mmCIF file as Biopython writes it, N, C-alpha, C and O atoms, coordinates in Angstrom:
data_model
#
loop_
_atom_site.group_PDB
_atom_site.id
_atom_site.type_symbol
_atom_site.label_atom_id
_atom_site.label_alt_id
_atom_site.label_comp_id
_atom_site.label_asym_id
_atom_site.label_entity_id
_atom_site.label_seq_id
_atom_site.pdbx_PDB_ins_code
_atom_site.Cartn_x
_atom_site.Cartn_y
_atom_site.Cartn_z
_atom_site.occupancy
_atom_site.B_iso_or_equiv
_atom_site.auth_seq_id
_atom_site.auth_asym_id
_atom_site.pdbx_PDB_model_num
ATOM 1   N N  . MET A ? 1  ? 90.825  119.889 97.624  1.0 0.0 1  A 1 
ATOM 2   C CA . MET A ? 1  ? 92.013  119.286 97.402  1.0 0.0 1  A 1 
ATOM 3   C C  . MET A ? 1  ? 91.928  118.718 96.322  1.0 0.0 1  A 1 
ATOM 4   O O  . MET A ? 1  ? 90.900  118.138 95.971  1.0 0.0 1  A 1 
ATOM 5   N N  . ARG A ? 2  ? 92.883  118.781 95.684  1.0 0.0 2  A 1 
ATOM 6   C CA . ARG A ? 2  ? 93.297  117.800 94.076  1.0 0.0 2  A 1 
ATOM 7   C C  . ARG A ? 2  ? 93.527  116.540 94.870  1.0 0.0 2  A 1 
ATOM 8   O O  . ARG A ? 2  ? 93.873  116.387 96.042  1.0 0.0 2  A 1 
ATOM 9   N N  . PRO A ? 3  ? 93.100  115.251 93.438  1.0 0.0 3  A 1 
ATOM 10  C CA . PRO A ? 3  ? 93.574  114.359 93.778  1.0 0.0 3  A 1 
ATOM 11  C C  . PRO A ? 3  ? 95.104  114.180 93.560  1.0 0.0 3  A 1 
ATOM 12  O O  . PRO A ? 3  ? 95.712  115.015 92.889  1.0 0.0 3  A 1 
ATOM 13  N N  . LEU A ? 4  ? 95.708  113.167 94.080  1.0 0.0 4  A 1 
ATOM 14  C CA . LEU A ? 4  ? 97.181  113.321 93.735  1.0 0.0 4  A 1 
ATOM 15  C C  . LEU A ? 4  ? 97.449  112.648 91.892  1.0 0.0 4  A 1 
ATOM 16  O O  . LEU A ? 4  ? 96.751  111.922 91.185  1.0 0.0 4  A 1 
ATOM 17  N N  . GLN A ? 5  ? 98.644  113.258 91.693  1.0 0.0 5  A 1 
ATOM 18  C CA . GLN A ? 5  ? 99.030  113.134 90.412  1.0 0.0 5  A 1 
ATOM 19  C C  . GLN A ? 5  ? 100.074 111.767 90.240  1.0 0.0 5  A 1 
ATOM 20  O O  . GLN A ? 5  ? 101.254 111.942 89.935  1.0 0.0 5  A 1 
ATOM 21  N N  . ILE A ? 6  ? 99.444  110.228 90.497  1.0 0.0 6  A 1 
ATOM 22  C CA . ILE A ? 6  ? 99.981  109.525 90.838  1.0 0.0 6  A 1 
ATOM 23  C C  . ILE A ? 6  ? 99.623  108.171 89.657  1.0 0.0 6  A 1 
ATOM 24  O O  . ILE A ? 6  ? 98.421  108.147 89.389  1.0 0.0 6  A 1 
ATOM 25  N N  . SER A ? 7  ? 100.238 107.353 89.116  1.0 0.0 7  A 1 
ATOM 26  C CA . SER A ? 7  ? 99.513  106.521 88.052  1.0 0.0 7  A 1 
ATOM 27  C C  . SER A ? 7  ? 98.505  105.546 88.766  1.0 0.0 7  A 1 
ATOM 28  O O  . SER A ? 7  ? 98.434  105.458 89.992  1.0 0.0 7  A 1 
ATOM 29  N N  . ALA A ? 8  ? 97.850  104.932 88.022  1.0 0.0 8  A 1 
ATOM 30  C CA . ALA A ? 8  ? 97.106  103.853 88.678  1.0 0.0 8  A 1 
ATOM 31  C C  . ALA A ? 8  ? 97.966  102.716 89.011  1.0 0.0 8  A 1 
ATOM 32  O O  . ALA A ? 8  ? 97.534  102.325 90.096  1.0 0.0 8  A 1 
ATOM 33  N N  . GLU A ? 9  ? 98.912  102.003 88.679  1.0 0.0 9  A 1 
ATOM 34  C CA . GLU A ? 9  ? 99.715  100.848 89.160  1.0 0.0 9  A 1 
ATOM 35  C C  . GLU A ? 9  ? 100.194 101.532 90.720  1.0 0.0 9  A 1 
ATOM 36  O O  . GLU A ? 9  ? 100.010 101.011 91.821  1.0 0.0 9  A 1 
ATOM 37  N N  . THR A ? 10 ? 100.746 102.630 90.474  1.0 0.0 10 A 1 
ATOM 38  C CA . THR A ? 10 ? 101.408 103.329 91.853  1.0 0.0 10 A 1 
ATOM 39  C C  . THR A ? 10 ? 100.172 103.225 92.877  1.0 0.0 10 A 1 
ATOM 40  O O  . THR A ? 10 ? 100.400 102.553 93.882  1.0 0.0 10 A 1 
ATOM 41  N N  . ALA A ? 11 ? 98.935  103.780 92.764  1.0 0.0 11 A 1 
ATOM 42  C CA . ALA A ? 11 ? 97.994  103.635 93.617  1.0 0.0 11 A 1 
ATOM 43  C C  . ALA A ? 11 ? 97.561  102.384 93.875  1.0 0.0 11 A 1 
ATOM 44  O O  . ALA A ? 11 ? 97.303  102.049 95.031  1.0 0.0 11 A 1 
ATOM 45  N N  . GLN A ? 12 ? 97.458  101.737 93.076  1.0 0.0 12 A 1 
ATOM 46  C CA . GLN A ? 12 ? 97.164  99.923  93.541  1.0 0.0 12 A 1 
ATOM 47  C C  . GLN A ? 12 ? 98.407  99.458  94.531  1.0 0.0 12 A 1 
ATOM 48  O O  . GLN A ? 12 ? 98.301  99.134  95.714  1.0 0.0 12 A 1 
ATOM 49  N N  . LYS A ? 13 ? 99.282  99.497  93.951  1.0 0.0 13 A 1 
ATOM 50  C CA . LYS A ? 13 ? 100.697 99.429  94.897  1.0 0.0 13 A 1 
ATOM 51  C C  . LYS A ? 13 ? 100.397 100.003 96.352  1.0 0.0 13 A 1 
ATOM 52  O O  . LYS A ? 13 ? 100.496 99.180  97.262  1.0 0.0 13 A 1 
ATOM 53  N N  . LEU A ? 14 ? 100.220 100.659 96.523  1.0 0.0 14 A 1 
ATOM 54  C CA . LEU A ? 14 ? 100.533 101.699 97.611  1.0 0.0 14 A 1 
ATOM 55  C C  . LEU A ? 14 ? 98.855  101.267 98.507  1.0 0.0 14 A 1 
ATOM 56  O O  . LEU A ? 14 ? 98.720  101.053 99.712  1.0 0.0 14 A 1 
ATOM 57  N N  . ALA A ? 15 ? 97.899  101.252 97.561  1.0 0.0 15 A 1 
ATOM 58  C CA . ALA A ? 15 ? 96.810  100.568 98.598  1.0 0.0 15 A 1 
ATOM 59  C C  . ALA A ? 15 ? 96.652  99.460  99.053  1.0 0.0 15 A 1 
ATOM 60  O O  . ALA A ? 15 ? 95.986  99.293  100.074 1.0 0.0 15 A 1 
ATOM 61  N N  . LYS A ? 16 ? 97.410  98.142  98.191  1.0 0.0 16 A 1 
ATOM 62  C CA . LYS A ? 16 ? 97.788  96.972  98.733  1.0 0.0 16 A 1 
ATOM 63  C C  . LYS A ? 16 ? 98.888  96.956  99.990  1.0 0.0 16 A 1 
ATOM 64  O O  . LYS A ? 16 ? 98.928  96.117  100.889 1.0 0.0 16 A 1 
ATOM 65  N N  . ALA A ? 17 ? 99.792  98.137  99.809  1.0 0.0 17 A 1 
ATOM 66  C CA . ALA A ? 17 ? 100.827 97.871  100.999 1.0 0.0 17 A 1 
ATOM 67  C C  . ALA A ? 17 ? 100.348 98.583  102.297 1.0 0.0 17 A 1 
ATOM 68  O O  . ALA A ? 17 ? 100.769 98.255  103.407 1.0 0.0 17 A 1 
ATOM 69  N N  . LEU A ? 18 ? 99.409  99.614  102.086 1.0 0.0 18 A 1 
ATOM 70  C CA . LEU A ? 18 ? 98.968  100.148 103.309 1.0 0.0 18 A 1 
ATOM 71  C C  . LEU A ? 18 ? 97.460  99.509  103.734 1.0 0.0 18 A 1 
ATOM 72  O O  . LEU A ? 18 ? 96.995  99.700  104.857 1.0 0.0 18 A 1 
ATOM 73  N N  . ASP A ? 19 ? 96.894  98.881  102.902 1.0 0.0 19 A 1 
ATOM 74  C CA . ASP A ? 19 ? 95.732  98.069  103.635 1.0 0.0 19 A 1 
ATOM 75  C C  . ASP A ? 19 ? 94.823  99.101  103.482 1.0 0.0 19 A 1 
ATOM 76  O O  . ASP A ? 19 ? 94.433  99.472  104.589 1.0 0.0 19 A 1 
ATOM 77  N N  . VAL A ? 20 ? 94.293  99.755  102.515 1.0 0.0 20 A 1 
ATOM 78  C CA . VAL A ? 20 ? 93.328  100.907 102.419 1.0 0.0 20 A 1 
ATOM 79  C C  . VAL A ? 20 ? 92.830  101.033 101.016 1.0 0.0 20 A 1 
ATOM 80  O O  . VAL A ? 20 ? 93.601  100.994 100.058 1.0 0.0 20 A 1 
ATOM 81  N N  . PRO A ? 21 ? 91.798  101.155 100.922 1.0 0.0 21 A 1 
ATOM 82  C CA . PRO A ? 21 ? 90.991  101.606 99.427  1.0 0.0 21 A 1 
ATOM 83  C C  . PRO A ? 21 ? 91.704  102.341 98.524  1.0 0.0 21 A 1 
ATOM 84  O O  . PRO A ? 21 ? 92.366  103.234 99.052  1.0 0.0 21 A 1 
ATOM 85  N N  . ILE A ? 22 ? 91.787  102.263 97.343  1.0 0.0 22 A 1 
ATOM 86  C CA . ILE A ? 22 ? 92.526  103.287 96.601  1.0 0.0 22 A 1 
ATOM 87  C C  . ILE A ? 22 ? 92.253  104.518 96.664  1.0 0.0 22 A 1 
ATOM 88  O O  . ILE A ? 22 ? 93.129  105.382 96.658  1.0 0.0 22 A 1 
ATOM 89  N N  . GLU A ? 23 ? 90.874  104.790 96.740  1.0 0.0 23 A 1 
ATOM 90  C CA . GLU A ? 23 ? 90.310  106.065 96.830  1.0 0.0 23 A 1 
ATOM 91  C C  . GLU A ? 23 ? 90.749  106.737 97.776  1.0 0.0 23 A 1 
ATOM 92  O O  . GLU A ? 23 ? 90.880  107.941 97.555  1.0 0.0 23 A 1 
ATOM 93  N N  . GLN A ? 24 ? 91.104  106.243 99.060  1.0 0.0 24 A 1 
ATOM 94  C CA . GLN A ? 24 ? 91.723  106.930 100.109 1.0 0.0 24 A 1 
ATOM 95  C C  . GLN A ? 24 ? 93.219  107.086 99.692  1.0 0.0 24 A 1 
ATOM 96  O O  . GLN A ? 24 ? 93.802  108.092 100.096 1.0 0.0 24 A 1 
ATOM 97  N N  . ILE A ? 25 ? 93.832  106.269 98.991  1.0 0.0 25 A 1 
ATOM 98  C CA . ILE A ? 25 ? 95.083  107.122 98.612  1.0 0.0 25 A 1 
ATOM 99  C C  . ILE A ? 25 ? 95.282  108.129 98.056  1.0 0.0 25 A 1 
ATOM 100 O O  . ILE A ? 25 ? 96.144  108.977 98.288  1.0 0.0 25 A 1 
ATOM 101 N N  . MET A ? 26 ? 94.158  108.092 96.951  1.0 0.0 26 A 1 
ATOM 102 C CA . MET A ? 26 ? 94.093  109.560 96.102  1.0 0.0 26 A 1 
ATOM 103 C C  . MET A ? 26 ? 93.785  110.535 96.603  1.0 0.0 26 A 1 
ATOM 104 O O  . MET A ? 26 ? 93.759  111.572 95.939  1.0 0.0 26 A 1 
ATOM 105 N N  . HIS A ? 27 ? 93.481  110.523 97.823  1.0 0.0 27 A 1 
ATOM 106 C CA . HIS A ? 27 ? 92.971  111.919 98.421  1.0 0.0 27 A 1 
ATOM 107 C C  . HIS A ? 27 ? 93.889  112.034 99.908  1.0 0.0 27 A 1 
ATOM 108 O O  . HIS A ? 27 ? 93.733  112.789 100.868 1.0 0.0 27 A 1 
ATOM 109 N N  . LEU A ? 28 ? 94.658  111.211 99.715  1.0 0.0 28 A 1 
ATOM 110 C CA . LEU A ? 28 ? 95.828  111.699 101.021 1.0 0.0 28 A 1 
ATOM 111 C C  . LEU A ? 28 ? 96.505  112.790 100.698 1.0 0.0 28 A 1 
ATOM 112 O O  . LEU A ? 28 ? 96.995  112.906 99.574  1.0 0.0 28 A 1 
ATOM 113 N N  . PRO A ? 29 ? 96.668  114.074 101.970 1.0 0.0 29 A 1 
ATOM 114 C CA . PRO A ? 29 ? 97.799  114.853 101.589 1.0 0.0 29 A 1 
ATOM 115 C C  . PRO A ? 29 ? 99.397  114.100 100.972 1.0 0.0 29 A 1 
ATOM 116 O O  . PRO A ? 29 ? 100.000 113.052 101.204 1.0 0.0 29 A 1 
ATOM 117 N N  . GLN A ? 30 ? 99.589  115.134 100.215 1.0 0.0 30 A 1 
ATOM 118 C CA . GLN A ? 30 ? 101.232 114.795 99.435  1.0 0.0 30 A 1 
ATOM 119 C C  . GLN A ? 30 ? 102.080 114.404 100.592 1.0 0.0 30 A 1 
ATOM 120 O O  . GLN A ? 30 ? 102.532 113.260 100.633 1.0 0.0 30 A 1 
ATOM 121 N N  . HIS A ? 31 ? 102.323 115.227 101.498 1.0 0.0 31 A 1 
ATOM 122 C CA . HIS A ? 31 ? 103.317 115.196 102.559 1.0 0.0 31 A 1 
ATOM 123 C C  . HIS A ? 31 ? 103.028 113.721 103.277 1.0 0.0 31 A 1 
ATOM 124 O O  . HIS A ? 31 ? 103.934 112.923 103.516 1.0 0.0 31 A 1 
ATOM 125 N N  . ILE A ? 32 ? 101.804 113.513 103.546 1.0 0.0 32 A 1 
ATOM 126 C CA . ILE A ? 32 ? 101.574 112.116 104.282 1.0 0.0 32 A 1 
ATOM 127 C C  . ILE A ? 32 ? 102.009 110.683 103.463 1.0 0.0 32 A 1 
ATOM 128 O O  . ILE A ? 32 ? 102.484 109.628 103.882 1.0 0.0 32 A 1 
ATOM 129 N N  . LEU A ? 33 ? 101.574 111.201 101.927 1.0 0.0 33 A 1 
ATOM 130 C CA . LEU A ? 33 ? 101.845 110.003 101.219 1.0 0.0 33 A 1 
ATOM 131 C C  . LEU A ? 33 ? 103.521 109.763 100.931 1.0 0.0 33 A 1 
ATOM 132 O O  . LEU A ? 33 ? 103.858 108.595 100.731 1.0 0.0 33 A 1 
ATOM 133 N N  . VAL A ? 34 ? 104.476 110.711 100.906 1.0 0.0 34 A 1 
ATOM 134 C CA . VAL A ? 34 ? 105.498 110.811 101.022 1.0 0.0 34 A 1 
ATOM 135 C C  . VAL A ? 34 ? 106.082 109.970 102.050 1.0 0.0 34 A 1 
ATOM 136 O O  . VAL A ? 34 ? 106.885 109.041 101.964 1.0 0.0 34 A 1 
ATOM 137 N N  . GLN A ? 35 ? 105.474 110.524 103.080 1.0 0.0 35 A 1 
ATOM 138 C CA . GLN A ? 35 ? 105.981 109.737 104.467 1.0 0.0 35 A 1 
ATOM 139 C C  . GLN A ? 35 ? 105.670 108.046 104.393 1.0 0.0 35 A 1 
ATOM 140 O O  . GLN A ? 35 ? 106.457 107.200 104.816 1.0 0.0 35 A 1 
ATOM 141 N N  . LYS A ? 36 ? 104.350 107.755 103.765 1.0 0.0 36 A 1 
ATOM 142 C CA . LYS A ? 36 ? 103.910 106.429 103.636 1.0 0.0 36 A 1 
ATOM 143 C C  . LYS A ? 36 ? 104.777 105.534 102.548 1.0 0.0 36 A 1 
ATOM 144 O O  . LYS A ? 36 ? 104.990 104.330 102.689 1.0 0.0 36 A 1 
ATOM 145 N N  . LEU A ? 37 ? 105.231 106.324 101.456 1.0 0.0 37 A 1 
ATOM 146 C CA . LEU A ? 37 ? 106.192 105.732 100.844 1.0 0.0 37 A 1 
ATOM 147 C C  . LEU A ? 37 ? 107.633 105.165 101.170 1.0 0.0 37 A 1 
ATOM 148 O O  . LEU A ? 37 ? 108.149 104.105 100.817 1.0 0.0 37 A 1 
ATOM 149 N N  . VAL A ? 38 ? 108.319 106.600 102.258 1.0 0.0 38 A 1 
ATOM 150 C CA . VAL A ? 38 ? 109.335 106.010 102.834 1.0 0.0 38 A 1 
ATOM 151 C C  . VAL A ? 38 ? 109.148 105.126 104.098 1.0 0.0 38 A 1 
ATOM 152 O O  . VAL A ? 38 ? 110.206 104.562 104.377 1.0 0.0 38 A 1 
ATOM 153 N N  . GLU A ? 39 ? 108.193 104.847 104.898 1.0 0.0 39 A 1 
ATOM 154 C CA . GLU A ? 39 ? 108.125 103.711 105.498 1.0 0.0 39 A 1 
ATOM 155 C C  . GLU A ? 39 ? 108.196 102.516 104.956 1.0 0.0 39 A 1 
ATOM 156 O O  . GLU A ? 39 ? 108.904 101.654 105.478 1.0 0.0 39 A 1 
ATOM 157 N N  . ILE A ? 40 ? 107.509 102.282 103.876 1.0 0.0 40 A 1 
ATOM 158 C CA . ILE A ? 40 ? 107.325 100.975 102.740 1.0 0.0 40 A 1 
ATOM 159 C C  . ILE A ? 40 ? 108.564 100.996 102.278 1.0 0.0 40 A 1 
ATOM 160 O O  . ILE A ? 40 ? 109.028 99.861  102.394 1.0 0.0 40 A 1 
ATOM 161 N N  . GLU A ? 41 ? 109.315 101.715 101.820 1.0 0.0 41 A 1 
ATOM 162 C CA . GLU A ? 41 ? 110.808 101.464 101.242 1.0 0.0 41 A 1 
ATOM 163 C C  . GLU A ? 41 ? 111.806 100.978 102.128 1.0 0.0 41 A 1 
ATOM 164 O O  . GLU A ? 41 ? 112.667 100.190 101.735 1.0 0.0 41 A 1 
ATOM 165 N N  . ARG A ? 42 ? 111.741 101.464 103.494 1.0 0.0 42 A 1 
ATOM 166 C CA . ARG A ? 42 ? 112.382 101.182 104.758 1.0 0.0 42 A 1 
ATOM 167 C C  . ARG A ? 42 ? 112.022 99.433  104.888 1.0 0.0 42 A 1 
ATOM 168 O O  . ARG A ? 42 ? 112.883 98.554  104.912 1.0 0.0 42 A 1 
ATOM 169 N N  . GLU A ? 43 ? 110.819 99.259  104.947 1.0 0.0 43 A 1 
ATOM 170 C CA . GLU A ? 43 ? 110.313 97.895  105.311 1.0 0.0 43 A 1 
ATOM 171 C C  . GLU A ? 43 ? 110.934 96.994  104.254 1.0 0.0 43 A 1 
ATOM 172 O O  . GLU A ? 43 ? 111.374 95.900  104.605 1.0 0.0 43 A 1 
ATOM 173 N N  . GLU A ? 44 ? 111.004 97.406  102.896 1.0 0.0 44 A 1 
ATOM 174 C CA . GLU A ? 44 ? 111.281 96.335  101.960 1.0 0.0 44 A 1 
ATOM 175 C C  . GLU A ? 44 ? 113.017 96.242  102.082 1.0 0.0 44 A 1 
ATOM 176 O O  . GLU A ? 44 ? 113.668 95.219  101.870 1.0 0.0 44 A 1 
ATOM 177 N N  . ALA A ? 45 ? 113.535 97.483  102.449 1.0 0.0 45 A 1 
ATOM 178 C CA . ALA A ? 45 ? 115.123 97.266  102.349 1.0 0.0 45 A 1 
ATOM 179 C C  . ALA A ? 45 ? 115.458 96.462  103.382 1.0 0.0 45 A 1 
ATOM 180 O O  . ALA A ? 45 ? 116.444 95.755  103.177 1.0 0.0 45 A 1 
ATOM 181 N N  . LYS A ? 46 ? 114.880 96.355  104.527 1.0 0.0 46 A 1 
ATOM 182 C CA . LYS A ? 46 ? 114.934 95.378  105.893 1.0 0.0 46 A 1 
ATOM 183 C C  . LYS A ? 46 ? 114.837 93.679  105.298 1.0 0.0 46 A 1 
ATOM 184 O O  . LYS A ? 46 ? 115.485 92.669  105.573 1.0 0.0 46 A 1 
ATOM 185 N N  . LYS A ? 47 ? 113.930 93.902  104.555 1.0 0.0 47 A 1 
ATOM 186 C CA . LYS A ? 47 ? 113.512 92.180  104.270 1.0 0.0 47 A 1 
ATOM 187 C C  . LYS A ? 47 ? 114.830 91.968  103.146 1.0 0.0 47 A 1 
ATOM 188 O O  . LYS A ? 47 ? 115.076 90.777  102.955 1.0 0.0 47 A 1 
ATOM 189 N N  . ASP A ? 48 ? 115.559 92.769  102.509 1.0 0.0 48 A 1 
ATOM 190 C CA . ASP A ? 48 ? 116.447 92.607  101.567 1.0 0.0 48 A 1 
ATOM 191 C C  . ASP A ? 48 ? 117.723 91.947  102.305 1.0 0.0 48 A 1 
ATOM 192 O O  . ASP A ? 48 ? 118.736 91.674  101.662 1.0 0.0 48 A 1 
#
């Protein structure tokens, strides 16, 4: 499986939000990553 094509900043932000190492973020399947991004966005929307 190829590493995801995301920027270093995005990988760092995701790693912090999901509390996992950056290496794990880079090797997540794309559909799982998209699902996690949606969850993070929903949580941020609730805070605002």
